[in-house]
N, C-alpha and C positions, 0 to 999 in steps of 0.2 A: 338632109345634107349636114355633114359634119365639118367643122372648121378647126384646123390644127392651130393651137396656141402654144407658142414656145415659151420657155421661162423668161426670155427677153421681153416678150409682150406682157407677160404677167407682172414682171418686175416694174414695168413702166405704166401699168394700168392704175387707175385711181382706187386701188383696194389695198391699203397698207397692211391689213390683217393677212392678206394672201402673200403679198410681196415679202413680208418679214419672214415667212416660212421657207423662202427659196434662197439657199446659200449662193453667194456670188461665184465661189470657186468650184461649184459642183460640175462634174463632167457631163457633157450632153450626149445623148444617143445620136446615131447617124442622121435620122430625119430632122432632128432639131438643129444639128450642126449646119445642114444645108439651109434650113429656114433662117438661122441666125445670120449666115453669110449674106443671104438674099436681103434680109432686113437692113443690114448695115449698108449694103450697096444702094438700096432705095433711099435710105436716109441721107446718103451722100449725093443724091440726085441722079443716080443711074437708072435709066428707064428700061434697059434690056439686060438679060442675064450675061455676065461676063465670064463665068466659070462653066465649063462643060460638065455634064453629069459625071463623066469619068474623072475629071479634076476634083469635083466635090467628094467623090468616093475616096480618092487618093488623099485628100486633105484629112478626112476623117480617119483613114487608116493610120496616118502618122501622128495625129494629134489626140485621138481618142476623145475628141470633144473638149479639149482644153482651150479656153478662150484666149489666153495669152499667146499660145502657139498659133492659134488660128489667125489672130491679128498679125503676128509677125510674118507668117507665110503669105497671107492674102495681100498685105501691103507691099511686100517685096515682089510678089508675082505681078501685081498690077503695075508696079514701077518698071519691071522688066518688059512687060507687054507694051507699055507706052513707048519705051525707048527703042523697041524693035518694030514699031509701027504695026502691032497686032491689035485687032479689035476685040479679042477674047483671050482667055487663058487656057490653051489646050493642054493635054496631058504631057506632051513633050516639053513645053516651056516650064510647066510646074515641076517636072522631074529635075530639070536643071536647077531650079531654085531650091528644091529639097536637098539636092546633093551638096549645095553650098551652105545652107543654114541649119541642117538637121543631121550633122554627121554622127551624133551620138544617139539619134532617135530611130533611124530606119532599121528594119529587121536585117538579119545577116545578109540577105540577098533580096533583090527585087528586080523586076523586069522593066527596063526603060524601053525606048524604041530600039530598033534593030542595030542602030549605029552605036548605042551606048553599052550594049551587052549587060550581063549581070554584074552587080557590084557587091563587094564584100566589105563590111565594116572592119577596120583593123586599128592597130595602135603600134606601128613599127617606128622606132627611132632611126634617125638618119641625118645626113648632111647634104648640102647642095653647093654647086659651084657654077657660076655663069661666066664662061671664059671671056665674052665680049666686054663685060663691065668689071670683071675680076671680083664680083660679089660672091661672098661665101657666107654660109650660115647653117644653123641647126634646123631640123624639121621633124615632123611626125607624119607618117603616112596614115591617113584616117580612113580611106577606103580605096579599093583596088579592083580592077577588072582586067580583061584581056586587052582592052583598048588603052587604058591609062590609069592614073592614080589621082587622088585628091590629097594635097599636103597642107599641113598647118604650120605656119612659120612663127618664129619667135617674135617678130615685129611686123607691122603692116608696111606695105609698099616696098618690100625687099625685092619683089619680082614684078614684071609687068607683062601684059599680053604680048605674045609673039617672041618673048625671050626663049633662048635655047639653053637648057641647063643639063649638067651632069649630076646625077643623083646616086647616092649610096645609102642603102638602108638594110637593116638586118631582120631576117625572118625569125619567127619563133619556132622553127622546126628543130628536130633533134640535133642537127649539125650547126644550128645558129648561122645559117648561110648568109653571106654578104651578097647583096644584089646591087650591081652597078648597071645603070641604064641611062640613056640620053632621052630627054623629054622636051616637048614644046609646050609653053604655057598657053592655054586656050582662054581661060577667064580667071579673074581674081575677085575676091570679096572679103574685105577685112583682112584677117590673118590667113585666109584660105586661098588656095590656087588649084584650079583643075588643069591637069597635064595629060597630054597624049604621048604614048611611047613612040620614039623614033626607031628604036631597036628592041625587039622582043624575042630574041633567039636564045635566051638563057634557059638551059634545060632544067636547072634546079628550080627556078622560079615557075616555069610552066607546069612542072610536076606538082609543086606545092599548091599552085592555084587550082589545078584540077581537083586535088583532094579537098580544098576548101569549098569549091563549088558543089561537089558531090555531097559533102556534109550539110551544107546550108540548104540545098534543095530538098534533102530528106527531112530537115527540121521544119522548113517553111513551105512545103509543097502545097499546103491547103490555103495559103493566104492569097486572096484575090486582090489584085492591083488593077 
């Protein structure tokens, strides 16, 4: 019988000559990433696995075994699970967390659940206006899909859940097309807000998004999420 020992176990074992040879910032392979997460949960007093196998694979896909990113994702996902009365962290919940805290890390596109569609990482400058509160400000569209967009704001707490906003942003196509759309704020986290489209009948935008999706699918078609 073989026993899998992760670097975490070895670093904490009473063998300084071994521990000294293992760098703290070394990236972990996928099996070790899963074992590392499990060990942290056990040390925290958790008796049952909280992350599904699919969620563990997803964590490795986005972190590549980076401990700091693993800590950030796991801590936030467990926080969200607690506040939504869930006893585990399924892939759907983890996808929501990744969309909020890893806007620069995901591949150009990934598959969430059927309601979320494919999302494309972007960097489109723009502005927003909330008629009800007369709030205005600058923003950056950090990812986009047929269902909605994620925006990064200049300051925290400029928008809140259920706000309705009018957004203007500029595409990086040949025509530098201006896209005006109405959105509803679904969730917020720090400087970021997730929005769903209230109107998506802009022909220039739909055509541009089609092209982005096709390019991203060709580039990332072999990635398993």
